Every structure is written in structure tokens, then in C-alpha cells.
N, C-alpha and C positions, 0 to 999 in steps of 0.2 A: 568581624566579631572581635569585641574587646573583652579584656579581663578587668572586672570591677571588684574592688575589695571594700567592704563596709565594716568598720569597727564602731560599735555603739555601746552606750552606757546609759542606763535609765532605770530607776527602781519602781516606777509607778505604772507602767503599761502604755502610756501615750507615746513615749519614745519608740517603743517596739512597734506600735501601730504605724508610726511615721516610717520606720525602717521597712516594714512590710509593704507599704504603698510604693516606696522607691524600688524595693526588690521586684515587685510585680511589674513595674514599668520597664526595668532593666531586662528582666527575663523575657518579657513580651517583645522587646526589641531584638532578642536573639543573642544577647551578650552573656558571657560566663560571669558567674557571681560567687563570691565567697563572703560570708557574713559571720562575724565573731563578736560575741558579747564580751566586752573588755572586763567586766566584773566577774565573769565566770568563763574564762577562756579554756579551750580543751587542753589537756595535759600535753606539754611539749610543743605547743603551738608557736609558730613564728609567722611574721608577715610573709605572705606569698608574693610573687612577682605580679604586679598589676599595671594596667594601663592608666588607671585612676584609682585613687584612694579617697573614700569618704569617711569622715568621723562625724557621728551623730551623738550628741550628748545632752542629757537632761541637766538643767541647773537645779541643784538640790539646795534650796534656800538661797545661799549666797556663794555657792561654789559647785564645782563639778567633782565627780567621783575621784577619790584619791588614787584608786587603782588605775583609772584611765589616765590621770595626770602623770603618774609614775611611768606607765607604759609608753606614753607619747614622748616623755623625756628620754627614755631609753632608745627610742626609734627616730631621733631627730635626723639622722643621715637618710633613712628611708623616706621620711616625710619630705626632705629637701630634694630627693632624687626622683620622686613620683609626683605627677600632677595630682593635686589634692584639693579637697573641699571640706568645709566645716559647717555643720548645721547645729545650732543650739536650740533646744526645746525648753521653754520656760513659761511660767505664769506671768512674770512682768511683761513679756512680749504681748500679752493679751490686752494690756491696758495702755492706750495711747500715751498717757502721761508718764508711763514707766518704761516705754520702749528704749529710751536712752540708757536707762539703768541696765536693761537686758543686754544692750549692745556693749556697755562698759564691762560687764562680766565676761562676755564673749571675747572682747579685745584683750582682757586681762589674761585669759587662758592662753590665747595665741602668743602674747608677749612672753608669758612665763615659759612656754615651750620653745620659743625662738623659731616659730614656724611662720611661713608665708603661704597660706592656702590661696589658690587661684580663685576659689568661690567661697563666699560666706553668706550665711542666712541665719537670722534669728526668727524662729517661728513660735507661735503661741501654743501652749500645752492645752490640757483639758482638765476639768475637775469631774471625776467620776465617783462622787461620794458613795453611792450605794454599793460600789464594787470594793471599797476599801475595808480593811479590818478596823476595829474600833480605834486602835491607837493611830493608825495611818489617817483615818478620817479626822481625828483631832488635830494631827499635825498639818494636814492639808487645809483644814478650816483656818488654822492660825496663819499659814502662809497666804491663803486667799485674803484674809482680813488685812494683812500687811500691805498688799498691793491694791486693795479696793475691789476685790471680786466677791461674788455672792457666797454666802456661808450656809445656805439652806442645804443640809446634808441629805435631804430626801431626794434631791435633784441631781441630774448630770448636766454639765455645761461643756459644750464642745467649742473651743476657740481656735483650733487648728484650721488654717486656710489650706484646704487640700489642693486647690488649684495652684497655690504657691509652691506646695511640696512637689507636685507633679512637674511644674515648670523647672524647679531646681533639679529634679531627676533628669530632665531633658538636657539641662546645662551640664550635668555630670557626664552624661553619655557623649555630649559634644567634646568635653574635655578629654574623655577616654579615646575617642575615635578621630577627633579633629574635623568631624563632619556634622552639620546641623541634624538634629533629631526632630521628629514630628511627634508631639505629645498626643 
């Protein structure tokens, strides 16, 4: 049994759904898990000892959360000492012609932190317009237009490849245990 730590950041809900899917797979495999929202960490929280650390972050326009970036910069020694993985969740990843841009943002964060995660994945987000507040719906419509995605706010658009997310979860567990996992 391994100890897996997930640090996540994402304001719109799809990132949390991705984290929940990974949580489910990790727990089902019998591993211990700690999950912390980097934007709202518990008071007095610190990184716990883990066999593997996963950071899952939503790209918010053209950058990741300032709180997440600051926290990761403060924890460079922990990141270097723990087998780690990074998953970016973004709208550009949903558009084949924009996937290189999504990768550029992901690589930029990794370089900014000075981090060398063993696993990396850029996964597509979703547009859940009917679930958004008026102002968030307008913001997401603008972001969708910028990358060439639909802007019909009466619809929901799921772009996340859940098989890809589950395969990444299996790779994370392999990283934590050193043994192949079966998805």
C-alpha cells in the first residue's frame, strides 16, 4: 500500500472532477490518499510524506493559479525528493491545433518552479456553460472563442478523455509503488 498525495488547483469544476476520478482509482487500488486544494488549503497544512505526489492544475486563461505557483516554489525541495507527476487541465488541450500551446504553458510552469516531474500530461477540460454563473459563463465563452471551441451557452461540452485520465492514474500508482497497476 502506497501513500499518494494530490495537490490540485482549479476554479471551474472540471479539474475537481478529474481529481475525483483519480482519487477513486487510487482508493479502489487500496492506497492511502491525501488531497489538498492549493487555493484553499486547510489552516496549518504542510505536505505530508508520500510515496508519490501529483499536482493537477487548471490553466486559467494563460496561467496557473498564483497560490499554486507560490506554494510549489516554496516546496521545491519536497518536489525534488518525492516521485512526482503533473497534470494540466485546459481548454487549449481540447483543440488539436492548440495542443502545442497547452504544452507550452505546462512546460513554462515546470520551468518556473525548477521541477522535474516523472510524469506529465496535458488533458482537455470541459465547457459546462449551464452550470456557470452569468459572469463565469461570459468569461468561459470568451476563452472558448479564443481557442476555437463552441460558444453556445445553453450546451455542455465534455472534452476530457477519461480513459487517458485513468491511464495516468495507473501510471501514478506505478510511480508510487514501483509495480504495474491494472486499470
